[in-house]
C-alpha positions, 0 to 999 in steps of 0.5 A: 481543523476541518478537512474533506476527502474526495475520490471517485470511490471510497469502498476499499480505497485509500480514501476510505483508509484516510477517513478512518485515520481522520477519526483518530486525530483529535481536533480534526473534523470531516466536513463537506468540501465547501466547509473544509480548510483542506480538501484531499483529492485521492486518485482517481478523480477522473470521473468526478473531477478535482474538488477544491477547498480553502486549500487543496491537495491531490494524491496521485496513487498510480503514478507509474501509469500516469507518469506526470501527465495529469497536468490539470490535476497538479494545479493544487496547493499540495501534491503527492505521489507514491513512487519516489523515483517518479518525482522528476516527472512531476512539478518540483513542489511534489512530495513523496508520500508512500501508501500505508496500512490501517491497523484497525482493519489489517490485523491478524485474525484468530485463525490457524495458519493452516496454508503455506502461503496466501495471495489476494489480487489479480494477474490479468494485465501486462503489469502482472506478468512477473506476478503470474509467473511467480504464483504459477510456480509457487502453486506447483510446490506449496499449498496456497490460497489464491483468491479475490474477496470482499474487503471485509474478508481480506484480512481474514484470508491473509491471516490463514497462511504462514506466508503472505505473498505480494508481487508488485505491478511492474511496467517495463523497466520502471520501478515497481508501484509499491502497493498497499498490500505490501504494508497490509501484509506486514501489518498481519505477519510474515511477508514475502515480496519481490525485491526492488532497491526502491523498497529500501526507503520503506523497510529492510529486506531480510529484517522486516520482510523477505524479498525475492528476485525470480520465481526460483528464488521465491521457491527456495526462500519459501521452503527455507522459511516454512521450515524455520518457524522461529525465524519466520515469526521473528521477521513477521513481528519485526515487520509488524512493529515497523508498520505500526510505528511508521507506516499507518494511514494516520502517519500519512495523514499527519504528514499532509496536515503538517505540510498544510500548516506550512502553507 
């Protein structure tokens, strides 16, 4: 089967991870769009436009922002979004396809976990207000790595702390956008993430990762797990197992290909 993957950018993007996943599937070939049985368009395509093939898919990553408003992009054979709770905002044929991690990239590098926690990302727009609050409070009490970095250094930094911290973007009272860092962090080791019930479809809080609801809650749980190494390592291993067995980009691409075969 011939496929093509299209996006405005492919550097550190979901599209790049799908490319890597495609190389792991026997009989699947990456070709130019005009030769493709299926073209998978990955948000954002606003600059370059939707590209069509024999069949066409569109994967809207930031559905919390778009909220079903990109009507012209939804005139495709296969349509996917990341947030299950947003399905009612989209055409009835839309399917839930959560993001994932790529184990060839996101694995624990051989560094000592010499810091308490690590956070990689931004907190400079309104959807990151809770993230900013949590990080500011944790930074007062624990030794944290807070950084932006090049993509090749991302898993290296995540490997240098006992706790990988993620706080999902929030817009008002809407369910959070569960971003790739949640999956990528668990693929590397013990992870703490702000909890929301929508995450129960992906992983079990307290078994695969540790959730928190407030900055104070995050502080108390970080204290507990930093002083309980055995439990921390156990949860880290369980979360990693789940990611490798259910939540890689190969799993996601195979789901798309299965849907294609049903067209």
